[in-house]
C-alpha positions in Angstrom: 25.7 53.0 -55.2 23.1 53.8 -52.9 19.9 55.4 -55.4 17.6 53.0 -56.9 18.3 54.7 -60.4 21.9 53.7 -60.6 20.2 49.8 -60.5 18.1 50.1 -63.9 20.1 47.6 -65.5 19.3 45.5 -62.2 15.4 46.7 -62.6 15.2 45.5 -65.4 16.8 42.1 -64.9 14.5 41.6 -61.9 11.3 42.1 -63.9 12.1 39.4 -66.3 12.6 37.0 -64.3 9.5 38.2 -62.2 7.5 37.3 -65.5 9.4 33.6 -66.2 7.6 30.5 -66.6 9.5 27.8 -67.6 13.8 26.1 -68.5 16.9 24.7 -68.4 16.5 21.6 -70.4 19.6 19.8 -70.5 18.5 16.5 -69.1 16.1 16.5 -72.1 19.3 16.0 -74.6 19.4 12.3 -74.2 16.0 11.3 -72.9 14.9 8.3 -74.9 12.0 9.3 -77.7 11.8 13.2 -76.2 10.1 15.3 -78.9 11.8 18.4 -77.5 15.1 17.0 -78.1 15.3 18.4 -81.0 15.5 22.0 -79.7 19.0 21.4 -78.5 20.0 19.4 -81.4 18.2 19.5 -84.8 20.0 16.0 -85.8 17.0 14.6 -83.4 14.0 15.2 -85.9 14.3 11.8 -87.6 13.0 10.3 -84.0 10.0 12.3 -84.0 6.6 10.4 -84.8 5.1 11.1 -88.5 2.6 14.3 -87.1 3.5 16.0 -84.1 1.5 19.4 -82.8 1.6 21.5 -79.8 0.3 24.8 -78.9 0.9 27.1 -76.0 0.0 27.0 -72.7 0.8 23.3 -72.8 3.5 23.1 -75.4 6.3 23.8 -72.9 7.1 26.2 -70.7 10.0 26.6 -67.6 12.6 28.6 -65.8 16.4 28.1 -65.2 18.8 30.4 -63.2 21.6 30.4 -60.8 21.8 32.5 -57.2 18.6 31.4 -56.8 18.3 32.7 -52.5 19.3 36.2 -54.1 16.7 35.6 -55.9 14.0 34.4 -54.3 14.7 36.8 -50.9 14.3 40.2 -54.0 10.9 38.3 -55.2 9.5 38.1 -52.0 10.1 41.7 -51.0 9.6 42.7 -54.4 5.4 41.1 -54.3 5.3 43.0 -50.6 6.5 46.2 -51.6 9.0 46.9 -48.8 12.4 46.6 -51.7 14.6 49.4 -50.4 17.6 50.6 -51.2 19.9 48.5 -49.0 17.8 45.7 -50.7 19.4 46.5 -53.9 23.0 47.4 -53.1 22.8 43.7 -51.4 21.5 42.2 -54.4 24.5 44.4 -56.2 26.9 42.8 -53.9 25.9 39.5 -54.0 25.5 39.5 -57.6 29.4 40.9 -57.5 30.2 37.7 -55.0 28.4 35.5 -57.2 30.7 36.5 -60.5 28.7 34.7 -63.4 25.0 35.4 -63.6 22.7 33.3 -66.2 19.4 33.2 -66.6 16.9 31.6 -69.5 13.4 31.3 -70.2 12.1 29.9 -73.1 7.7 29.7 -74.5 6.7 27.2 -77.0 3.8 29.1 -78.5 3.6 26.6 -81.4 5.1 23.3 -82.7 4.3 21.0 -85.5 6.6 18.4 -86.9 6.3 16.1 -90.1 8.4 12.8 -90.8 8.6 12.1 -94.5 10.4 9.5 -96.0 12.3 12.6 -97.7 13.6 13.7 -94.0 11.6 15.1 -90.5 10.8 18.9 -90.7 9.5 20.7 -87.5 8.5 24.3 -87.6 8.6 26.4 -84.1 7.4 29.5 -82.7 9.0 30.9 -79.1 9.2 33.5 -76.5 12.9 33.8 -75.8 14.7 35.5 -73.0 18.4 35.0 -71.7 20.5 36.6 -69.4 24.1 36.9 -68.7 26.4 38.6 -66.7 29.6 39.1 -64.6 30.2 41.8 -62.1 33.1 40.1 -60.2 36.3 42.2 -60.7 38.9 43.8 -59.3 37.3 47.9 -59.4 33.7 46.5 -58.7 35.0 44.3 -55.7 36.9 47.0 -54.3 33.9 49.2 -54.0 31.4 46.9 -53.1 33.4 44.2 -50.9 34.5 45.5 -47.6 37.4 42.7 -46.8 38.2 43.4 -50.8 41.0 46.6 -50.0 42.8 47.1 -53.0 42.3 48.3 -56.7 45.3 48.2 -59.1 45.5 51.0 -61.7 46.6 48.8 -64.4 43.7 46.6 -64.5 40.8 48.0 -66.3 37.8 45.7 -65.5 35.1 45.0 -68.3 31.8 44.3 -67.3 30.0 41.9 -69.8 26.5 41.6 -69.4 23.5 40.9 -71.9 20.2 40.6 -71.8 17.8 40.0 -74.8 14.0 39.0 -75.3 13.1 38.2 -78.6 10.4 35.9 -80.2 11.6 33.3 -83.2 9.9 31.7 -86.1 12.2 28.9 -87.2 12.1 25.6 -89.8 13.6 22.0 -89.0 15.1 19.9 -90.8 16.9 16.2 -90.0 17.7 13.3 -92.2 18.6 10.1 -91.2 21.7 9.8 -93.9 22.7 6.1 -93.5 22.6 3.5 -90.8 25.0 5.5 -88.4 24.9 9.6 -89.2 21.9 11.8 -88.7 22.4 15.6 -89.2 20.0 18.4 -89.1 19.8 22.0 -89.7 17.0 24.9 -88.3 16.7 28.0 -90.1 15.7 31.1 -87.9 14.0 34.6 -88.2 14.0 36.7 -85.3 11.9 39.7 -84.0 13.7 40.9 -81.3 11.9 43.0 -78.3 14.2 44.2 -75.6 17.8 44.0 -75.6 20.4 45.1 -73.3 24.2 44.7 -73.9 26.8 46.1 -72.2 30.9 47.2 -73.0 31.4 49.6 -70.3 34.4 49.3 -68.0 35.6 50.6 -65.1 39.3 51.4 -63.6 41.6 53.2 -61.5 44.5 55.8 -62.0 47.0 58.1 -60.5 46.9 61.6 -62.2 48.5 64.9 -60.3 48.9 62.9 -57.1 45.2 62.2 -57.0 43.6 58.5 -57.2 40.5 58.5 -59.2 38.0 55.6 -60.2 36.3 55.8 -64.0 33.9 54.5 -65.9 33.7 54.0 -69.7 32.0 52.8 -72.6 28.3 52.2 -73.7 25.4 50.5 -71.8 23.6 49.9 -75.6 19.5 49.5 -75.1 16.5 49.0 -76.9 13.9 49.1 -74.8 10.5 51.2 -74.2 11.8 53.0 -71.4 12.1 56.8 -71.3 15.5 57.8 -69.4 16.1 61.6 -67.8 19.2 63.6 -66.9 19.7 65.9 -64.0 22.1 69.0 -64.5 25.0 66.6 -63.2 24.3 64.4 -66.1 22.9 61.7 -63.8 20.7 59.0 -64.2 17.3 60.9 -62.7 14.6 58.8 -63.8 13.1 56.2 -65.9 9.4 55.7 -66.9 7.5 53.8 -69.3 7.3 55.1 -72.9 3.9 56.4 -73.6 3.4 54.8 -76.3 4.0 51.5 -76.0 1.4 49.2 -74.4 2.3 45.7 -73.9 0.4 44.3 -77.2 2.8 46.7 -79.0 5.8 45.4 -77.0 4.7 41.7 -77.9 4.1 42.3 -81.5 7.1 44.7 -82.3 8.7 43.0 -85.8 11.6 46.2 -85.9 14.1 44.6 -85.1 14.5 41.7 -87.7 17.5 38.8 -87.2 18.5 35.5 -88.6 20.4 32.5 -87.1 20.4 29.0 -87.7 20.9 25.3 -85.6 23.4 23.1 -86.7 23.6 19.5 -85.4 24.5 15.5 -85.9 24.8 12.1 -84.6 27.2 9.5 -85.1 26.4 5.9 -84.1 29.6 3.9 -83.4 28.3 0.9 -82.9 25.4 -0.9 -81.8 25.5 0.7 -78.4 27.2 4.2 -78.3 26.6 6.9 -79.9 28.2 10.4 -80.0 26.2 14.3 -80.9 27.2 17.5 -80.7 25.1 20.8 -82.1 25.7 24.6 -82.2 22.4 26.4 -81.5 21.4 29.9 -81.8 24.4 30.7 -84.3 22.6 34.1 -85.4 22.0 38.1 -84.8 19.7 40.9 -84.6 19.4 44.3 -85.7 17.9 47.0 -82.9 17.0 49.7 -84.6 13.9 50.7 -82.0 13.3 52.2 -78.9 16.8 53.5 -78.4 18.3 54.4 -75.5 22.0 53.9 -75.6 23.4 55.2 -72.4 27.3 56.1 -72.6 29.2 55.9 -69.0 31.5 58.6 -68.8 32.0 59.1 -64.8 34.9 59.7 -62.6 35.0 59.8 -58.3 38.0 61.4 -56.7 38.9 58.6 -53.7 39.2 61.0 -50.5 42.9 60.8 -48.6 41.2 60.3 -45.6 39.9 56.7 -47.2 43.6 55.6 -48.3 45.3 53.3 -45.8 48.5 52.9 -48.4 49.0 53.5 -52.1 52.1 53.0 -54.9 52.6 53.4 -57.9 49.9 50.7 -59.5 47.4 50.5 -56.9 45.3 51.9 -54.1 44.1 50.4 -50.8 41.5 51.1 -48.5 40.6 51.9 -45.0 37.9 49.3 -43.2 35.8 52.7 -42.7 35.3 53.2 -46.4 31.7 52.3 -47.5 29.9 53.4 -50.9 26.8 53.3 -48.5 27.7 56.5 -47.2 30.0 57.9 -49.6 28.7 59.7 -52.7 29.9 57.7 -55.8 27.5 58.7 -57.9 29.7 60.7 -60.0 30.9 57.5 -61.2 27.5 57.3 -63.1 27.6 60.6 -65.2 25.9 59.3 -68.7 25.4 60.4 -72.5 22.7 59.4 -73.7 22.8 57.8 -78.0 20.2 56.7 -79.8 22.6 54.8 -82.7 21.1 51.6 -84.1 23.6 48.8 -82.8 23.4 44.6 -83.9 23.6 42.2 -81.5 24.8 38.4 -82.0 23.0 36.1 -79.5 24.6 34.0 -77.0 25.3 30.6 -79.1 25.0 27.2 -77.0 27.6 24.7 -78.0 26.4 20.8 -77.0 28.4 17.5 -77.3 27.0 14.1 -75.8 27.8 10.5 -76.1 25.2 7.7 -74.8 25.7 4.1 -74.1 23.0 1.7 -74.2 23.6 -0.6 -71.5 20.2 -2.7 -72.6 17.2 -1.8 -74.5 15.8 -0.1 -71.7 18.4 1.5 -70.1 20.9 3.8 -71.4 23.9 6.3 -69.9 24.2 9.7 -70.9 26.8 12.3 -70.9 26.1 16.0 -72.1 28.5 19.3 -72.2 27.4 22.6 -72.9 28.8 26.1 -73.0 27.0 29.0 -73.4 29.8 31.4 -74.9 29.3 35.0 -75.4 32.0 37.9 -75.9 34.3 37.4 -72.5 31.5 35.5 -70.9 31.3 31.4 -70.9 28.9 29.7 -68.7 29.8 26.0 -68.8 27.6 23.0 -68.0 28.0 19.1 -67.5 25.3 16.7 -67.0 25.7 12.7 -66.7 22.2 10.7 -66.7 20.7 7.3 -66.5 17.7 7.0 -68.4 15.3 3.8 -67.8 11.6 2.8 -68.9 9.8 1.9 -65.6 7.1 0.9 -68.6 6.0 0.7 -72.0 4.7 4.4 -71.4 7.2 5.8 -68.7 10.6 6.9 -68.8 12.6 8.4 -66.4 16.2 10.0 -66.3 17.9 10.7 -63.2 21.5 12.1 -63.0 24.4 14.2 -61.8 25.3 17.5 -63.3 27.7 20.5 -62.5 25.7 24.1 -64.0 28.2 26.8 -64.2 30.0 27.1 -60.4 27.4 25.1 -59.0 28.5 21.5 -58.4 25.6 19.7 -56.2 22.4 19.3 -58.7 20.5 16.3 -59.4 19.0 16.1 -62.7 15.2 13.9 -62.4 12.7 14.4 -65.8 9.6 12.2 -66.4 8.3 11.5 -70.0 5.1 9.8 -70.2 4.0 8.2 -73.9 0.7 7.2 -74.8 -0.8 6.1 -78.4 -1.4 9.5 -79.5 1.1 12.2 -77.4 3.6 12.5 -75.2 4.1 14.7 -71.4 7.4 15.5 -69.4 7.4 17.2 -66.0 11.1 17.9 -64.9 14.0 19.9 -63.8 17.9 20.3 -63.9 18.3 20.1 -59.8 15.9 18.3 -57.7 18.4 19.5 -54.7 16.7 23.3 -55.2 13.0 22.2 -54.3 14.0 20.0 -51.7 17.0 21.6 -50.0 17.4 25.2 -51.4 19.9 26.5 -49.4 22.2 23.6 -51.2 22.7 24.3 -54.3 23.1 27.4 -56.2 20.7 26.6 -59.5 16.9 26.0 -60.2 15.2 25.0 -62.9 12.0 23.3 -64.2 10.2 22.0 -67.6 7.3 20.7 -68.6 4.5 20.4 -71.7 3.0 18.0 -73.7 3.1 17.1 -77.7 -0.1 15.3 -79.2 0.6 12.7 -81.9 -2.0 13.5 -85.0 -3.6 11.3 -87.4 -2.5 8.4 -85.9 -3.8 5.1 -86.9 -6.1 3.3 -83.8 -4.6 0.4 -82.2 -7.2 -2.8 -83.5 -5.4 -6.1 -81.8 -4.5 -7.0 -78.0 -1.1 -8.3 -77.3 -1.0 -11.2 -75.6 2.1 -11.4 -73.7 2.3 -15.5 -73.5 1.7 -15.8 -77.4 4.4 -13.1 -78.7 3.1 -14.2 -82.1 -0.9 -13.8 -81.9 -2.9 -10.5 -81.6 -6.7 -11.1 -80.7 -8.7 -8.6 -82.2 -10.5 -6.3 -80.5 -14.4 -5.9 -80.8 -16.8 -2.6 -79.7 -18.2 -2.8 -76.7 -21.7 -4.6 -76.6 -24.6 -2.6 -74.7 -26.8 -5.1 -73.3 -30.3 -4.0 -71.6 -28.1 -0.7 -70.8 -25.0 -2.7 -69.4 -21.8 -1.9 -71.4 -19.6 -5.4 -72.2 -16.3 -5.9 -73.4 -16.6 -8.4 -76.2 -13.4 -9.8 -76.1 -11.6 -8.4 -73.1 -7.3 -8.2 -72.7 -6.4 -11.3 -70.2 
């Protein structure tokens, strides 16, 4: 596992992370009055203002990923042009040790909302990219970890991995059905840009007294890349397709898909509200830039590195290392151009909110991302409070995957004609990057269109009296407020 050509999957992963600008926004779920909370549950749509509008680049962006120290080190070397084969090996080994790796990026391009008597509507265009993988297991640990000495011949390891980049056009609808129940639905049209879906497997077996390590199965790819092979059927090079440029890639509409979101909220009493939703229940049909690679590799484990063996296991000596041994045979491939379909990673939310007083609430939300052998679960407890009439602050604690020390912090600032937000699911990643394994940031702005201007001053000590506003008076070049607020 020395050559960088064996890490083309990882290279795509790293490229996506380099280009990511924005979010894992779980803290938004229970933020009072947050217009983007309907992205997580369409039943929240009735709480939006009558007309809302936002457009790229201020409409919202962010990025969230775990194992941030591995990515940060890689990005530093990548930016300096000093990344080497040993660095790729180290990143691969660290990802194997990490187990479940998760990364999500969203960029909102356009957001339009309208709240009417018959219900609330929202039209949205966004770019989304998500990666989820788990390379940890008996087979991969045996190859990459010097301290992991035994591989079993009756345990085939699945290498689940999924990377997908797509554009989404969606129309959401939410309705306050009665005083307690709200429901929502969002219909989605997807256009896929690139995908990687691994069905690869690896195992060890005994044949004619030899211990063989084998790889099987396809790594399905729809990417604008050309792959070349050498005489031994090994991947020898990867280049960008000559007929593809950035515009062609971003505007690609040859990979259509459909999906939906569903959600509800139910008010148990005046203080307690429960909610749940399912997001991205859909599929994309990949028909362009098909470059599936089918693994058909084998490696005969050398006798000199066998410490102990039995009918269903093999133990290696401490001298064995993939940095010195040629295990390229595990990566023999065949290329395939067959079209395929790919279900998107589906996300489930379940939440409960308790209103302590009009300006303070407690919220608990659980998020489960489920995808063909991969599950990523997060739980967040937040306290939201109104610091003023315009500023809402969310603060709490969360467990994100296998990262157990995360402090979410979010700010929502609202004024007469819009709102802006800034937040993170983990403040610790900024203050002490080595302490926590997860990092994220989110921000955005939404405007309220066609709002009526406030024509009166509120007088705190006279709750039923409002002083009428007047236009400023120009007297000899000086501006005076004819009726100031006291």
